[in-house]
Structure formats: structure tokens, C-alpha cells
VEXPAVEX-351154 format. One record per atom (N, C-alpha, C, O, CB): chain; atom name; residue number from 1; z, y, x. Coordinates in steps of 0.1 Angstrom, whole numbers, plus 5000, padded with zeros to 4 digits. Each point is the difference from the previous one (the first is absolute). Glycine has a CB too. Example, Ala and Ser with C-alpha at 12.3 -4.5 7.8 and 13.67 -1.06 7.14 Angstrom:
% VEXPAVEX-351154
A/N/1/5078/4943/5132
A/CA/1/5000/5012/4991
A/C/1/5000/5012/5009
A/O/1/5007/5000/5010
A/CB/1/5005/4988/4971
A/N/2/4981/5023/5015
A/CA/2/5000/5011/5009
A/C/2/5008/5011/4992
A/O/2/5001/5011/5005
A/CB/2/4977/4983/5007
This chain:
% VEXPAVEX-351154
A/N/1/5000/4988/5008
A/CA/1/5000/5012/4992
A/C/1/5000/5013/5008
A/O/1/4995/5010/4996
A/CB/1/5017/4977/4987
A/N/2/4993/5012/5029
A/CA/2/5001/5011/5009
A/C/2/4987/5007/5003
A/O/2/4999/5012/5000
A/CB/2/5022/4978/5009
A/N/3/4970/5002/4995
A/CA/3/4987/5005/5005
A/C/3/4992/5006/4988
A/O/3/4993/5010/5001
A/CB/3/5007/4973/5018
A/N/4/5001/5010/4969
A/CA/4/4992/5005/4989
A/C/4/5008/5010/4991
A/O/4/4994/5005/4991
A/CB/4/4995/4973/5009
A/N/5/5023/5026/5004
A/CA/5/5008/5009/4992
A/C/5/4993/5014/4999
A/O/5/5000/5006/4989
A/CB/5/5020/4982/5017
A/N/6/4975/5017/5005
A/CA/6/4993/5013/5000
A/C/6/4988/5000/4991
A/O/6/4997/5010/4993
A/CB/6/5011/4994/5030
A/N/7/4984/4985/4978
A/CA/7/4988/5000/4992
A/C/7/5003/4999/4985
A/O/7/4993/5007/4992
A/CB/7/4995/4982/5026
A/N/8/5022/5004/4978
A/CA/8/5003/4999/4986
A/C/8/5007/5013/4995
A/O/8/5000/5002/4987
A/CB/8/5003/4973/5016
A/N/9/5002/5033/5005
A/CA/9/5006/5012/4996
A/C/9/4992/5013/5004
A/O/9/5006/5010/5002
A/CB/9/5017/4978/4999
A/N/10/4964/5010/5001
A/CA/10/4992/5011/5005
A/C/10/5000/5012/4991
A/O/10/4998/5011/5005
A/CB/10/4988/4971/5006
A/N/11/5016/5016/4976
A/CA/11/5000/5012/4991
A/C/11/5012/5009/5003
A/O/11/5000/5011/4996
A/CB/11/4988/4975/4987
A/N/12/5022/5009/5023
A/CA/12/5012/5008/5002
A/C/12/5000/5006/5014
A/O/12/5009/5008/5003
A/CB/12/5003/4977/4982
A/N/13/4978/5013/5023
A/CA/13/4999/5006/5013
A/C/13/4993/5013/5000
A/O/13/4990/5001/4992
A/CB/13/5010/4976/5018
A/N/14/5004/5032/4998
A/CA/14/4994/5013/5001
A/C/14/4985/4999/5006
A/O/14/4991/5006/4994
A/CB/14/5032/5005/5008
A/N/15/4976/4982/5009
A/CA/15/4987/4998/5006
A/C/15/4998/4985/5003
A/O/15/5002/4996/5011
A/CB/15/4999/5027/4999
A/N/16/4995/4969/4979
A/CA/16/4998/4986/5002
A/C/16/4990/4996/5010
A/O/16/5001/4990/5007
A/CB/16/5006/5008/4970
A/N/17/4982/5010/5025
A/CA/17/4990/4996/5010
A/C/17/5005/5001/5014
A/O/17/4994/4993/5009
A/CB/17/4989/5016/4975
A/N/18/5028/4998/5018
A/CA/18/5006/5001/5014
A/C/18/5012/4991/5000
A/O/18/5002/4993/5011
A/CB/18/4990/5030/4992
A/N/19/5016/4976/4987
A/CA/19/5012/4993/5000
A/C/19/4999/4985/5000
A/O/19/5007/4992/5006
A/CB/19/5003/5027/4983
A/N/20/4980/4976/5003
A/CA/20/4998/4985/4998
A/C/20/4996/4994/5014
A/O/20/5007/4990/5004
A/CB/20/4987/5013/4972
A/N/21/4996/5002/5030
A/CA/21/4996/4993/5013
A/C/21/5011/5001/5011
A/O/21/5003/4990/5007
A/CB/21/4974/5015/4988
A/N/22/5030/5007/5005
A/CA/22/5011/5001/5010
A/C/22/5012/4991/4997
A/O/22/5005/4994/5009
A/CB/22/4987/5030/4994
A/N/23/5011/4975/4984
A/CA/23/5011/4992/4996
A/C/23/4997/4985/5002
A/O/23/5009/4993/5004
A/CB/23/4998/5024/4979
A/N/24/4981/4979/5014
A/CA/24/4996/4986/5002
A/C/24/5000/4997/5015
A/O/24/5005/4989/5004
A/CB/24/4982/5011/4975
A/N/25/5008/5008/5029
A/CA/25/5000/4998/5014
A/C/25/5014/4999/5006
A/O/25/5003/4990/5007
A/CB/25/4976/5022/4995
A/N/26/5030/4997/4994
A/CA/26/5014/4999/5004
A/C/26/5007/4988/4995
A/O/26/5009/4994/5007
A/CB/26/4991/5031/4994
A/N/27/4998/4971/4987
A/CA/27/5006/4988/4994
A/C/27/4995/4987/5008
A/O/27/5009/4992/5003
A/CB/27/4993/5019/4975
A/N/28/4986/4989/5025
A/CA/28/4995/4988/5008
A/C/28/5005/5000/5014
A/O/28/5005/4989/5005
A/CB/28/4974/5011/4981
A/N/29/5022/5011/5021
A/CA/29/5005/5001/5013
A/C/29/5015/4997/5000
A/O/29/5004/4992/5009
A/CB/29/4979/5025/4997
A/N/30/5024/4988/4985
A/CA/30/5015/4998/4999
A/C/30/5003/4985/4998
A/O/30/5008/4994/5007
A/CB/30/4995/5030/4985
A/N/31/4991/4971/4997
A/CA/31/5003/4986/4997
A/C/31/4995/4990/5011
A/O/31/5007/4990/5003
A/CB/31/4992/5016/4973
A/N/32/4990/4997/5030
A/CA/32/4995/4991/5011
A/C/32/5009/5001/5012
A/O/32/5003/4990/5006
A/CB/32/4974/5013/4986
A/N/33/5028/5009/5011
A/CA/33/5009/5001/5011
A/C/33/5013/4993/4998
A/O/33/5005/4993/5009
A/CB/33/4985/5029/4995
A/N/34/5015/4978/4984
A/CA/34/5013/4993/4996
A/C/34/4997/4985/5001
A/O/34/5009/4993/5006
A/CB/34/4999/5026/4979
A/N/35/4981/4976/5010
A/CA/35/4998/4986/5000
A/C/35/4998/4995/5014
A/O/35/5005/4989/5004
A/CB/35/4984/5013/4974
A/N/36/5004/5005/5031
A/CA/36/4998/4996/5013
A/C/36/5013/5001/5008
A/O/36/5002/4991/5009
A/CB/36/4975/5018/4990
A/N/37/5032/5001/4998
A/CA/37/5012/5000/5007
A/C/37/5009/4989/4996
A/O/37/5007/4994/5009
A/CB/37/4991/5031/4992
A/N/38/5002/4971/4987
A/CA/38/5009/4988/4995
A/C/38/4995/4988/5007
A/O/38/5007/4992/5004
A/CB/38/4997/5019/4974
A/N/39/4982/4987/5022
A/CA/39/4995/4988/5006
A/C/39/5003/4999/5015
A/O/39/5004/4990/5005
A/CB/39/4977/5010/4979
A/N/40/5018/5011/5023
A/CA/40/5004/5001/5014
A/C/40/5014/4997/5002
A/O/40/5004/4992/5009
A/CB/40/4978/5025/4994
A/N/41/5027/4989/4989
A/CA/41/5015/4997/5002
A/C/41/5003/4986/4997
A/O/41/5008/4994/5007
A/CB/41/4997/5029/4986
A/N/42/4989/4971/4996
A/CA/42/5002/4986/4998
A/C/42/4995/4991/5011
A/O/42/5007/4990/5004
A/CB/42/4991/5015/4971
A/N/43/4991/4999/5031
A/CA/43/4995/4992/5011
A/C/43/5009/5001/5012
A/O/43/5001/4990/5008
A/CB/43/4976/5014/4984
A/N/44/5030/5007/5010
A/CA/44/5009/5002/5011
A/C/44/5013/4992/4998
A/O/44/5006/4995/5010
A/CB/44/4984/5027/4995
A/N/45/5015/4978/4983
A/CA/45/5014/4996/4997
A/C/45/5001/4985/4995
A/O/45/5010/4994/5001
A/CB/45/4995/5030/4994
A/N/46/4984/4971/5000
A/CA/46/5001/4987/4993
A/C/46/4991/4990/5008
A/O/46/4989/5004/5004
A/CB/46/5016/5007/4973
A/N/47/5000/4977/5024
A/CA/47/4992/4990/5008
A/C/47/4987/4997/4993
A/O/47/4999/5000/4988
A/CB/47/5023/4991/5021
A/N/48/4969/5004/4999
A/CA/48/4987/4997/4995
A/C/48/5000/4988/4990
A/O/48/4993/5000/4990
A/CB/48/4997/5008/5032
A/N/49/5019/4982/4982
A/CA/49/5002/4989/4991
A/C/49/5005/5004/4986
A/O/49/4995/4995/4990
A/CB/49/5009/4991/5030
A/N/50/5006/5023/4980
A/CA/50/5005/5004/4987
A/C/50/4990/5008/4992
A/O/50/4999/4998/4988
A/CB/50/5024/5004/5022
A/N/51/4969/5006/4997
A/CA/51/4989/5007/4993
A/C/51/4990/4991/4994
A/O/51/4994/5003/4989
A/CB/51/5009/5016/5026
A/N/52/4994/4970/4991
A/CA/52/4991/4990/4995
A/C/52/5005/4991/4989
A/O/52/4993/4997/4991
A/CB/52/4997/5003/5031
A/N/53/5023/4997/4978
A/CA/53/5006/4991/4991
A/C/53/5005/5007/4987
A/O/53/4998/4996/4989
A/CB/53/5009/4989/5030
A/N/54/5000/5026/4983
A/CA/54/5007/5007/4989
A/C/54/4990/5010/4994
A/O/54/4997/5011/5006
A/CB/54/5026/4986/5004
A/N/55/4972/5000/4978
A/CA/55/4990/5009/4994
A/C/55/5006/5013/4994
A/O/55/4992/5009/4997
A/CB/55/4994/4970/4998
A/N/56/5027/5021/5003
A/CA/56/5006/5012/4994
A/C/56/5011/5004/5010
A/O/56/5012/5002/4996
A/CB/56/4983/4991/4980
A/N/57/5001/5009/5037
A/CA/57/5009/5003/5010
A/C/57/5008/5014/4998
A/O/57/5011/5001/5005
A/CB/57/4974/4986/5011
A/N/58/5009/5022/4977
A/CA/58/5007/5012/4997
A/C/58/5013/4998/4993
A/O/58/5010/5007/5003
A/CB/58/4967/5005/4996
A/N/59/5022/4979/4991
A/CA/59/5013/4997/4992
A/C/59/5010/4993/5009
A/O/59/5012/5002/4999
A/CB/59/4974/4997/4980
A/N/60/5009/4992/5030
A/CA/60/5009/4993/5008
A/C/60/5008/5008/5010
A/O/60/5011/4997/5003
A/CB/60/4973/4984/4995
A/N/61/5010/5030/5007
A/CA/61/5006/5009/5010
A/C/61/5007/5012/4993
A/O/61/5005/5009/5007
A/CB/61/4979/4983/5010
A/N/62/5016/5009/4970
A/CA/62/5005/5012/4994
A/C/62/5016/5000/5000
A/O/62/5006/4989/5001
A/CB/62/4974/5012/4984
A/N/63/5025/5011/5015
A/CA/63/5015/5001/5000
A/C/63/5004/5008/4988
A/O/63/4994/5009/4996
A/CB/63/5006/4991/5029
A/N/64/5011/4996/4968
A/CA/64/5009/4990/5002
A/C/64/4996/4986/4994
A/O/64/5006/4990/5003
A/CB/64/5012/5028/4998
A/N/65/4972/4983/4990
A/CA/65/4996/4987/4993
A/C/65/4985/5000/4997
A/O/65/4995/5011/4998
A/CB/65/5028/4987/4992
A/N/66/4971/4990/5011
A/CA/66/4986/5000/4998
A/C/66/4996/5003/4985
A/O/66/4988/5003/4998
A/CB/66/5011/4980/5020
A/N/67/5010/5017/4973
A/CA/67/4998/5003/4986
A/C/67/4995/5014/4998
A/O/67/4993/5004/4991
A/CB/67/5024/4979/5002
A/N/68/4987/5026/5016
A/CA/68/4997/5014/5000
A/C/68/4985/5002/5001
A/O/68/4993/5007/4992
A/CB/68/5029/4999/5018
A/N/69/4971/4987/4999
A/CA/69/4986/5001/5002
A/C/69/4993/4993/4988
A/O/69/4990/5006/4996
A/CB/69/5013/4994/5029
A/N/70/5002/4989/4971
A/CA/70/4993/4993/4988
A/C/70/5000/5009/4988
A/O/70/4990/5001/4993
A/CB/70/5017/4977/5016
A/N/71/5005/5028/4988
A/CA/71/5000/5009/4989
A/C/71/4992/5013/5002
A/O/71/4993/5005/4991
A/CB/71/5030/4987/5004
A/N/72/4976/5012/5017
A/CA/72/4992/5012/5004
A/C/72/4985/4997/4997
A/O/72/4993/5009/4996
A/CB/72/5024/4998/5021
A/N/73/4979/4981/4986
A/CA/73/4986/4996/4998
A/C/73/4997/5001/4985
A/O/73/4989/5005/4995
A/CB/73/5010/4981/5026
A/N/74/5010/5008/4971
A/CA/74/4998/5000/4985
A/C/74/5000/5014/4995
A/O/74/4991/5004/4991
A/CB/74/5020/4974/5007
A/N/75/4998/5030/5006
A/CA/75/5001/5014/4995
A/C/75/4987/5008/5004
A/O/75/4995/5008/4993
A/CB/75/5031/4991/5008
A/N/76/4970/4999/5011
A/CA/76/4987/5006/5005
A/C/76/4989/4996/4991
A/O/76/4991/5009/4997
A/CB/76/5018/4991/5027
A/N/77/4990/4988/4973
A/CA/77/4989/4995/4991
A/C/77/5001/5007/4986
A/O/77/4990/5004/4994
A/CB/77/5009/4974/5018
A/N/78/5013/5023/4983
A/CA/78/5002/5006/4987
A/C/78/4996/5015/5001
A/O/78/4994/5006/4991
A/CB/78/5024/4978/5003
A/N/79/4985/5023/5017
A/CA/79/4996/5013/5002
A/C/79/4985/5002/5000
A/O/79/4994/5010/4995
A/CB/79/5027/4994/5018
A/N/80/4972/4986/4994
A/CA/80/4986/5001/5000
A/C/80/4994/4998/4986
A/O/80/4990/5007/4997
A/CB/80/5011/4984/5026
A/N/81/5005/5000/4969
A/CA/81/4995/4998/4987
A/C/81/5002/5013/4992
A/O/81/4990/5004/4993
A/CB/81/5016/4972/5008
A/N/82/5005/5031/5000
A/CA/82/5003/5012/4992
A/C/82/4990/5011/5005
A/O/82/4995/5008/4992
A/CB/82/5029/4985/5005
A/N/83/4974/5008/5016
A/CA/83/4991/5010/5005
A/C/83/4985/4998/4995
A/O/83/4994/5010/4996
A/CB/83/5020/4992/5024
A/N/84/4982/4986/4980
A/CA/84/4987/4997/4994
A/C/84/4999/5003/4985
A/O/84/4990/5005/4996
A/CB/84/5007/4977/5022
A/N/85/5013/5015/4975
A/CA/85/5000/5003/4986
A/C/85/5000/5015/4997
A/O/85/4995/5004/4990
A/CB/85/5018/4974/5006
A/N/86/4993/5030/5013
A/CA/86/5001/5014/4997
A/C/86/4987/5007/5005
A/O/86/4997/5011/4995
A/CB/86/5028/4988/5008
A/N/87/4968/4995/5006
A/CA/87/4988/5007/5005
A/C/87/4987/4995/4994
A/O/87/4990/5007/5000
A/CB/87/5022/4997/5021
A/N/88/4988/4984/4974
A/CA/88/4988/4994/4994
A/C/88/4994/5008/4988
A/O/88/4988/5002/4999
A/CB/88/5021/4976/5008
A/N/89/5000/5028/4984
A/CA/89/4994/5008/4989
A/C/89/4992/5012/5005
A/O/89/4990/5003/4995
A/CB/89/5029/4989/4991
A/N/90/4987/5015/5024
A/CA/90/4993/5012/5006
A/C/90/4986/4996/5006
A/O/90/4990/5007/4999
A/CB/90/5033/5004/5005
A/N/91/4977/4977/5003
A/CA/91/4988/4996/5007
A/C/91/4990/4996/4989
A/O/91/4988/5003/5002
A/CB/91/5025/4989/5018
A/N/92/4991/5001/4970
A/CA/92/4990/4996/4990
A/C/92/4995/5012/4992
A/O/92/4988/5001/4997
A/CB/92/5024/4977/5001
A/N/93/4997/5032/4999
A/CA/93/4995/5012/4994
A/C/93/4990/5008/5008
A/O/93/4991/5005/4995
A/CB/93/5031/4996/4993
A/N/94/4981/4999/5025
A/CA/94/4991/5007/5009
A/C/94/4986/4993/5001
A/O/94/4990/5007/5000
A/CB/94/5030/5002/5013
A/N/95/4981/4978/4988
A/CA/95/4987/4992/5000
A/C/95/4992/5002/4987
A/O/95/4988/5001/5001
A/CB/95/5023/4983/5015
A/N/96/4996/5016/4973
A/CA/96/4993/5002/4987
A/C/96/4994/5014/4999
A/O/96/4990/5002/4994
A/CB/96/5025/4980/4995
A/N/97/4993/5028/5016
A/CA/97/4995/5014/4999
A/C/97/4988/5002/5009
A/O/97/4991/5007/4996
A/CB/97/5032/5000/4999
A/N/98/4977/4987/5016
A/CA/98/4989/5001/5010
A/C/98/4988/4991/4996
A/O/98/4990/5000/5007
A/CB/98/5026/5007/5011
A/N/99/4986/4984/4972
A/CA/99/4990/4990/4996
A/C/99/4996/4991/5011
A/O/99/4988/4997/5002
A/CB/99/5004/5019/4981
A/N/100/5018/4980/5025
A/CA/100/4997/4991/5011
A/C/100/4996/4986/4995
A/O/100/4991/4994/5004
A/CB/100/5026/5018/5010
A/N/101/4991/4984/4976
A/CA/101/4997/4987/4993
A/C/101/4997/5004/4985
A/O/101/5009/5003/4993
A/CB/101/5006/4983/5023
A/N/102/4973/5013/4980
A/CA/102/4996/5005/4987
A/C/102/5007/4994/4988
A/O/102/5003/5007/4990
A/CB/102/4975/4996/5019
A/N/103/5026/4984/4991
A/CA/103/5007/4995/4988
A/C/103/5014/5004/4999
A/O/103/5007/4996/4990
A/CB/103/4978/4985/5012
A/N/104/5020/5027/5007
A/CA/104/5014/5006/4999
A/C/104/5000/5013/4993
A/O/104/5010/5007/5000
A/CB/104/4996/4981/5021
A/N/105/4983/5016/4973
A/CA/105/4999/5013/4994
A/C/105/5010/5003/4989
A/O/105/5004/5011/4997
A/CB/105/4972/4988/5009
A/N/106/5027/4990/4987
A/CA/106/5010/5002/4989
A/C/106/5014/5003/5005
A/O/106/5008/5004/4992
A/CB/106/4978/4980/4994
A/N/107/5017/5014/5027
A/CA/107/5013/5004/5005
A/C/107/5000/5014/5006
A/O/107/5010/5004/5005
A/CB/107/4993/4972/5000
A/N/108/4986/5031/4993
A/CA/108/5000/5014/5005
A/C/108/5010/5009/4993
A/O/108/5000/5000/4988
A/CB/108/4975/4997/5018
A/N/109/5033/5010/5002
A/CA/109/5010/5009/4994
A/C/109/4993/5012/4993
A/O/109/4989/5004/5004
A/CB/109/5028/4989/5013
A/N/110/4989/5012/4972
A/CA/110/4994/5011/4993
A/C/110/4999/5012/5009
A/O/110/5009/5003/5009
A/CB/110/5000/4989/4969
A/N/111/4980/5016/5020
A/CA/111/4999/5012/5009
A/C/111/5009/5011/4995
A/O/111/5007/4999/4989
A/CB/111/4969/4995/5015
A/N/112/5024/5017/5003
A/CA/112/5009/5011/4997
A/C/112/4996/5007/4986
A/O/112/5009/5005/4993
A/CB/112/4995/4999/5032
A/N/113/4984/4996/4971
A/CA/113/4996/5006/4988
A/C/113/5001/4990/4988
A/O/113/4997/5004/4989
A/CB/113/4987/5010/5024
A/N/114/5022/4974/4989
A/CA/114/5003/4991/4990
A/C/114/4989/4990/4996
A/O/114/5001/4993/4991
A/CB/114/5013/5025/5001
A/N/115/4974/4983/5015
A/CA/115/4989/4991/4996
A/C/115/5001/4987/5008
A/O/115/4991/4991/4998
A/CB/115/4995/5029/4996
């Protein structure tokens, strides 16, 4: 949801043509950096055998209990679902307004003059 958040909320941005590319680039760079750093740290701290055998090693090394990571994964998935549910109507309305997919015309929001 993070990378697509700017696109789905483009109507609320002052300059979407500038903000969306910049925001998407920064989101990709930030998340890629974090993922690479976590992989690097796991490679430094955890044995090769453990990394090959334990498929959910993040939960195994969590403190104070592995249940924290497991619950975090479920909550993260629920957050993703809620984010998609909140942005999908705006995306479908924009696609129908722009006539990207012709058969979505009946979902087009009413115009400002009421037609």
C-alpha cells in the first residue's frame, strides 16, 4: 500500500505530477534499503544452516517471544486489506471517469453540474 498510496490519493495532492514520481521513488529506495539491510544483518548474525532450515527465522530470533512477529504479520496483512479497500473505489472512479475500461462507465461519479 505504501508505494501506491500517492497514486490513489492524487486528487488530494497540490502538484501530483511532481509528488507522485518523487514519492514512489523515495518509497522504493527506502523499502529496498531496509530489506537489503535486514538481509545483510541476518547473513552476518545467523548461521547459514539456520537460514536454510528455518523458513520463518524472523520469528525464531524475535525478542521476547516469536508470537510478536507472527501477530505482526497477520496485522500487517489486515492493514494491507484495509488499505486496498479504501483506495480501490477512488481508483475505479478515476478509471471510469477517464474511460480507461469502457464497460466501467456506469461507475463514473457524477460531475459537478449534476449530470
